Structures are given as structure tokens and as C-alpha cells.
LUMBANU-47944 format. One line per field, with one value per atom (N, C-alpha, C, O): residue number from 1; atom name; z, y, x. Coordinates in steps of 0.1 Angstrom, whole numbers, plus 5000, padded with zeros to 4 digits. Atoms other than C-alpha are relative to their C-alpha. Example, Ala and Ser with C-alpha at 12.3 -4.5 7.8 and 13.67 -1.06 7.14 Angstrom:
<rs>
num <- c(1|1|1|1|2|2|2|2)
atome <- c(N|CA|C|O|N|CA|C|O)
pz <- c(5000|5078|5000|5007|5000|5071|5008|5009)
py <- c(4988|4955|5012|5012|4989|4989|5011|5022)
px <- c(5009|5123|5009|5019|4991|5137|4992|4997)
</rs>
This chain:
<rs>
num <- c(1|1|1|1|2|2|2|2|3|3|3|3|4|4|4|4|5|5|5|5|6|6|6|6|7|7|7|7|8|8|8|8|9|9|9|9|10|10|10|10|11|11|11|11|12|12|12|12|13|13|13|13|14|14|14|14|15|15|15|15|16|16|16|16|17|17|17|17|18|18|18|18|19|19|19|19|20|20|20|20|21|21|21|21|22|22|22|22|23|23|23|23|24|24|24|24|25|25|25|25|26|26|26|26|27|27|27|27|28|28|28|28|29|29|29|29|30|30|30|30|31|31|31|31|32|32|32|32|33|33|33|33|34|34|34|34|35|35|35|35|36|36|36|36|37|37|37|37|38|38|38|38|39|39|39|39|40|40|40|40|41|41|41|41|42|42|42|42|43|43|43|43|44|44|44|44|45|45|45|45|46|46|46|46|47|47|47|47|48|48|48|48|49|49|49|49|50|50|50|50|51|51|51|51|52|52|52|52|53|53|53|53|54|54|54|54|55|55|55|55|56|56|56|56|57|57|57|57|58|58|58|58|59|59|59|59|60|60|60|60|61|61|61|61|62|62|62|62|63|63|63|63|64|64|64|64|65|65|65|65|66|66|66|66|67|67|67|67|68|68|68|68|69|69|69|69|70|70|70|70|71|71|71|71|72|72|72|72|73|73|73|73|74|74|74|74|75|75|75|75|76|76|76|76|77|77|77|77|78|78|78|78|79|79|79|79|80|80|80|80|81|81|81|81|82|82|82|82|83|83|83|83|84|84|84|84|85|85|85|85|86|86|86|86|87|87|87|87|88|88|88|88|89|89|89|89|90|90|90|90|91|91|91|91|92|92|92|92|93|93|93|93|94|94|94|94|95|95|95|95|96|96|96|96|97|97|97|97|98|98|98|98|99|99|99|99|100|100|100|100|101|101|101|101|102|102|102|102|103|103|103|103|104|104|104|104|105|105|105|105|106|106|106|106|107|107|107|107|108|108|108|108|109|109|109|109|110|110|110|110|111|111|111|111|112|112|112|112|113|113|113|113|114|114|114|114|115|115|115|115|116|116|116|116|117|117|117|117|118|118|118|118|119|119|119|119|120|120|120|120)
atome <- c(N|CA|C|O|N|CA|C|O|N|CA|C|O|N|CA|C|O|N|CA|C|O|N|CA|C|O|N|CA|C|O|N|CA|C|O|N|CA|C|O|N|CA|C|O|N|CA|C|O|N|CA|C|O|N|CA|C|O|N|CA|C|O|N|CA|C|O|N|CA|C|O|N|CA|C|O|N|CA|C|O|N|CA|C|O|N|CA|C|O|N|CA|C|O|N|CA|C|O|N|CA|C|O|N|CA|C|O|N|CA|C|O|N|CA|C|O|N|CA|C|O|N|CA|C|O|N|CA|C|O|N|CA|C|O|N|CA|C|O|N|CA|C|O|N|CA|C|O|N|CA|C|O|N|CA|C|O|N|CA|C|O|N|CA|C|O|N|CA|C|O|N|CA|C|O|N|CA|C|O|N|CA|C|O|N|CA|C|O|N|CA|C|O|N|CA|C|O|N|CA|C|O|N|CA|C|O|N|CA|C|O|N|CA|C|O|N|CA|C|O|N|CA|C|O|N|CA|C|O|N|CA|C|O|N|CA|C|O|N|CA|C|O|N|CA|C|O|N|CA|C|O|N|CA|C|O|N|CA|C|O|N|CA|C|O|N|CA|C|O|N|CA|C|O|N|CA|C|O|N|CA|C|O|N|CA|C|O|N|CA|C|O|N|CA|C|O|N|CA|C|O|N|CA|C|O|N|CA|C|O|N|CA|C|O|N|CA|C|O|N|CA|C|O|N|CA|C|O|N|CA|C|O|N|CA|C|O|N|CA|C|O|N|CA|C|O|N|CA|C|O|N|CA|C|O|N|CA|C|O|N|CA|C|O|N|CA|C|O|N|CA|C|O|N|CA|C|O|N|CA|C|O|N|CA|C|O|N|CA|C|O|N|CA|C|O|N|CA|C|O|N|CA|C|O|N|CA|C|O|N|CA|C|O|N|CA|C|O|N|CA|C|O|N|CA|C|O|N|CA|C|O|N|CA|C|O|N|CA|C|O|N|CA|C|O|N|CA|C|O|N|CA|C|O|N|CA|C|O|N|CA|C|O|N|CA|C|O|N|CA|C|O|N|CA|C|O|N|CA|C|O|N|CA|C|O|N|CA|C|O|N|CA|C|O|N|CA|C|O|N|CA|C|O|N|CA|C|O|N|CA|C|O|N|CA|C|O|N|CA|C|O|N|CA|C|O|N|CA|C|O|N|CA|C|O|N|CA|C|O)
pz <- c(4990|5033|4992|4996|5008|5007|4994|4994|5007|4988|5010|5007|4989|5021|5004|5005|4996|5030|4989|4991|5011|4995|4999|4997|5000|4997|5011|5009|4990|5030|4996|4998|5004|5015|4989|4990|5010|4985|5006|5002|4993|5007|5008|5009|4992|5028|4993|5000|5007|5001|5001|4999|4998|5009|5014|5017|4986|5046|5008|5011|4993|5063|5015|5020|4986|5100|5003|4994|4997|5119|5007|5008|4993|5137|4992|4986|5007|5124|5003|5015|4999|5118|5004|5005|4996|5127|4988|4976|5011|5107|4994|5000|5008|5080|5001|5009|5001|5073|4994|4985|5004|5069|4992|4998|5009|5041|5008|5015|4994|5053|4990|4978|5008|5040|5007|5019|4995|5044|4996|4985|5003|5046|5003|5013|4999|5041|5004|5001|4996|5055|4998|4997|5001|5053|5013|5024|4987|5079|4996|4987|5002|5081|5007|5019|4995|5085|5005|4997|4995|5108|4997|4996|5003|5100|4986|4984|5014|5062|4996|4986|5004|5061|4989|4984|5010|5036|5005|5016|4996|5036|4995|4983|5003|5037|5001|5007|5000|5032|5011|5011|4989|5062|5001|4997|4997|5071|5011|5022|4991|5088|5009|5021|4993|5097|4991|4978|5006|5088|5006|5018|4995|5091|4993|4984|5006|5083|4992|4997|5009|5055|5006|5009|4993|5071|4990|4995|5010|5039|5004|5010|4996|5043|4993|4983|5005|5038|4990|4991|5010|5009|5007|5016|4996|5015|4989|4977|5010|4997|5006|5018|4996|4999|5000|4990|4998|5013|5013|5023|4988|5038|5006|5018|4994|5043|5007|5013|4994|5055|5015|5019|4985|5093|5004|5015|4997|5092|4995|4997|5005|5076|5011|5022|4990|5095|4998|4990|5000|5100|4986|4982|5014|5064|4990|4978|5009|5049|4994|4985|5006|5041|5008|5021|4993|5049|4996|4985|5003|5053|4994|4998|5007|5028|5002|5004|4999|5031|4990|4979|5008|5017|4991|4989|5009|4994|4986|4982|5015|4957|4993|4993|5006|4939|4988|4987|5011|4908|5006|5001|4994|4930|5006|5005|4994|4949|4990|4992|5010|4918|4993|4990|5006|4903|5010|5006|4990|4936|5000|5001|5000|4935|4988|4989|5012|4899|5002|4998|4998|4908|5010|5008|4990|4939|4993|4996|5006|4918|4990|4989|5009|4891|5007|5003|4992|4917|5005|5005|4995|4932|4989|4991|5012|4898|4996|4993|5004|4890|5010|5006|4990|4923|4999|5001|5003|4916|4989|4989|5012|4882|5004|4999|4996|4898|5008|5006|4992|4923|4990|4992|5010|4894|4992|4990|5007|4874|5008|5003|4991|4904|5002|5002|4999|4909|4988|4989|5012|4873|4998|4994|5001|4874|5010|5006|4990|4906|4995|4996|5005|4890|4988|4988|5011|4858|5005|5000|4994|4879|5006|5005|4994|4898|4989|4991|5012|4865|4994|4991|5006|4852|5010|5005|4991|4884|5000|5003|5001|4880|4987|4986|5013|4845|4990|4979|5009|4829|4990|4990|5011|4799|5004|4997)
py <- c(5008|5042|4990|4987|5010|5016|5006|5000|4994|5040|5004|5003|4997|5051|4989|4990|5012|5016|4996|4992|5003|5010|5009|5005|4990|5042|4997|4999|5004|5031|4989|4989|5012|4998|5005|5000|4995|5016|5008|5007|4992|5041|4992|4997|5008|5014|4987|4978|5012|4989|4997|4986|5003|4993|5003|5004|4997|4999|4988|4979|5012|4974|5003|5014|4998|4969|5008|5012|4991|4990|4993|4998|5008|4963|4986|4982|5013|4930|4990|4987|5010|4904|5005|4997|4995|4927|4999|4999|5001|4925|5013|5024|4987|4951|5003|4996|4997|4967|4988|4981|5011|4942|5006|5015|4995|4948|4999|4990|4999|4959|4996|4998|5003|4946|5005|5008|4994|4960|4991|4986|5007|4942|5008|5016|4992|4957|4991|4979|5007|4947|5009|5021|4993|4957|5005|4998|4994|4979|5006|5014|4995|4988|5013|5015|4986|5025|5000|4999|5001|5024|5012|5010|4988|5059|4999|5002|5000|5054|4986|4984|5014|5016|4995|4984|5004|5015|4992|4993|5008|4991|5007|5011|4993|5008|4991|4980|5007|4997|5007|5019|4995|5001|4992|4980|5007|4991|4990|4994|5010|4958|4998|4997|5002|4954|5004|5004|4998|4964|4990|4991|5011|4935|5001|5008|5001|4926|4987|4977|5012|4902|4991|4996|5009|4872|4992|4983|5007|4861|5002|5012|4998|4856|5012|5017|4990|4883|4995|4983|5004|4883|5003|5011|4998|4882|5007|5003|4993|4905|5001|5005|4999|4904|5015|5021|4986|4938|5001|5006|5001|4934|5014|5014|4987|4972|5006|5016|4995|4976|4997|4986|5003|4980|4989|4984|5011|4954|4987|4976|5012|4928|4990|4994|5010|4895|4996|5003|5003|4878|4995|4997|5004|4864|5011|5009|4989|4898|5002|5010|5000|4892|5009|5009|4991|4918|4995|4991|5003|4909|5012|5023|4990|4929|4999|4988|5001|4939|4991|4989|5009|4915|5008|5004|4991|4943|4998|4998|5002|4935|5013|5016|4987|4969|4998|5007|5002|4955|4997|5003|5003|4941|5013|5015|4987|4974|5010|5016|4990|4995|4995|5003|5005|4972|5002|5006|4997|4975|5015|5018|4985|5013|5003|5011|4997|5014|4995|5002|5005|4992|5009|5011|4991|5014|5013|5018|4988|5045|4999|5007|5003|5030|4998|5002|5003|5018|5013|5016|4987|5053|5008|5014|4993|5069|4995|5002|5006|5044|5004|5007|4996|5052|5014|5018|4986|5089|5002|5010|4999|5084|4995|5001|5005|5064|5011|5014|4989|5093|5011|5017|4989|5118|4996|5005|5005|5097|5001|5004|5000|5094|5014|5016|4986|5131|5005|5012|4995|5138|4994|5001|5006|5113|5006|5008|4993|5129|5013|5018|4987|5163|4999|5007|5002|5151|4996|5001|5004|5135|5012|5014|4988|5167|5010|5016|4992|5186|4995|5003|5006|5162|5002|5005|4998|5165|5015|5018|4986|5203|5003|5014|4997|5200|5006|5010|4994|5212|4990|4978|5009|5197|4993|4985)
px <- c(4993|4966|5008|5020|4993|4976|5012|5023|4989|4998|5010|5022|4990|5014|5008|5021|4992|5024|5009|5021|4992|5037|5012|5023|4989|5057|5010|5022|4991|5072|5009|5021|4992|5083|5010|5022|4990|5099|5011|5022|4990|5116|5010|5022|4991|5131|5006|5010|4996|5140|5015|5019|4986|5177|5004|5016|4997|5175|5004|4996|4995|5197|5000|4998|4999|5202|5012|5020|4989|5227|5012|5023|4990|5247|5002|4993|4997|5263|4989|4986|5010|5236|4986|4977|5013|5207|4991|4995|5010|5175|4998|4997|5003|5168|4985|4977|5014|5135|4992|4997|5008|5107|4988|4981|5011|5081|4987|4984|5013|5047|4989|4990|5011|5014|4987|4987|5012|4979|4988|4987|5012|4945|4988|4988|5013|4911|4989|4989|5012|4878|4987|4988|5013|4841|4996|4998|5006|4825|4987|4986|5013|4789|4998|5001|5002|4781|4985|4976|5014|4750|4991|4979|5008|4739|4994|4982|5005|4736|4996|4989|5003|4734|5009|5007|4991|4762|5012|5016|4989|4790|5013|5014|4988|4824|5012|5012|4987|4860|5008|5009|4991|4883|5012|5012|4988|4918|4998|4994|5002|4916|5013|5013|4988|4953|5012|5011|4987|4989|5009|5011|4991|5013|5013|5015|4987|5048|5001|4996|4998|5057|5011|5023|4990|5075|5009|5015|4992|5092|5015|5018|4986|5130|5007|5003|4992|5155|5010|5014|4989|5180|5013|5014|4987|5217|5008|5007|4992|5241|5015|5016|4986|5279|5005|5006|4995|5291|5008|5002|4992|5319|5002|5005|4998|5322|4988|4989|5013|5286|5001|5005|5000|5283|4991|4992|5009|5255|5005|4998|4995|5277|5004|5009|4996|5282|5014|5021|4986|5315|5005|5016|4997|5314|4999|5002|5001|5307|4987|4985|5014|5270|4991|4991|5010|5243|4986|4983|5014|5207|4993|4994|5007|5186|4985|4980|5014|5150|4993|4998|5008|5124|4990|4979|5009|5110|5004|5016|4998|5106|4995|4983|5003|5107|4990|4981|5010|5088|4986|4976|5013|5060|4994|4982|5005|5057|4996|4985|5004|5056|4987|4978|5012|5029|4988|4977|5011|5009|4996|4985|5002|5013|4991|4982|5008|5000|4986|4976|5014|4970|4993|4981|5007|4962|4996|4985|5003|4964|4988|4979|5011|4941|4987|4976|5012|4916|4995|4983|5005|4915|4994|4983|5005|4910|4986|4977|5013|4882|4989|4978|5009|4865|4996|4984|5003|4867|4990|4981|5009|4851|4986|4976|5014|4822|4993|4981|5006|4816|4996|4985|5003|4817|4987|4978|5011|4792|4987|4977|5011|4769|4995|4983|5004|4769|4993|4983|5006|4761|4986|4977|5013|4732|4990|4978|5009|4718|4996|4984|5003|4721|4990|4981|5009|4703|4986|4976|5013|4675|4993|4981|5006|4670|4995|4984|5005|4668|4987|4978|5012|4642|4988|4977|5011|4621|4996|4984|5004|4622|4993|4987|5007|4609|5010|5005|4990|4641|5005|5001|4995|4659|5013|5019)
</rs>
């Protein structure tokens, strides 16, 4: 879900409004929270909310754009490409780390079962 939100932000980084003075795409943010799984008793991570970033829009001089105001300025999305790419890299690394933990846990369970069976 985190990567999906980041991808939406990146895809719309240049999406302006369609009429003069209209607002462009507004960056989305995601918040996670803990949720207790009653069946297993484990604490899980779940999406708490998806919100929009209320930081101001940038202005860019482009009098030929259909969204340009009377002075020729267009409101640009409040998406910072460098920040989004850093967030995507962090999300990918977190995902890979979690996969590695699951792999290690499976290997430990398998070794424990082998020891209980009396194998090497």
C-alpha cells in the first residue's frame, strides 16, 4: 500500500488543474497503526489512514497552460520527486528486510523440527 501511494504521487508530480486557477494533484500520505489479531494474539500493522499533504503548491510560469491564471502562473503539485524516491527506496528495503525475517524464521522452524525428529 505504501509503494502504491508513492507511485501515485510520482505519476501525478506534473498533474496540474484543468481550468485557470484550479488546484493540481495534492500529494498523498499514508499512516500505519497497530491492530491486534484476536485469533493468533499477534500485533499486526494495518493502514490507519490515507490523507492529503496540505503543504502549499508551487507556482510555475507557463502562460500557455490551460490551468494558468491571469498572470500566466500555474499551480504545481506539492510532490517532491527526491522525497518520493527516497520513500520508495525505504519502503522497498523494509519489505525486503521483512521477507528475510520470514525466511529466517522458516529455516529455524525447519531446523527445530529436524532436531525433534532426531535428524542432523
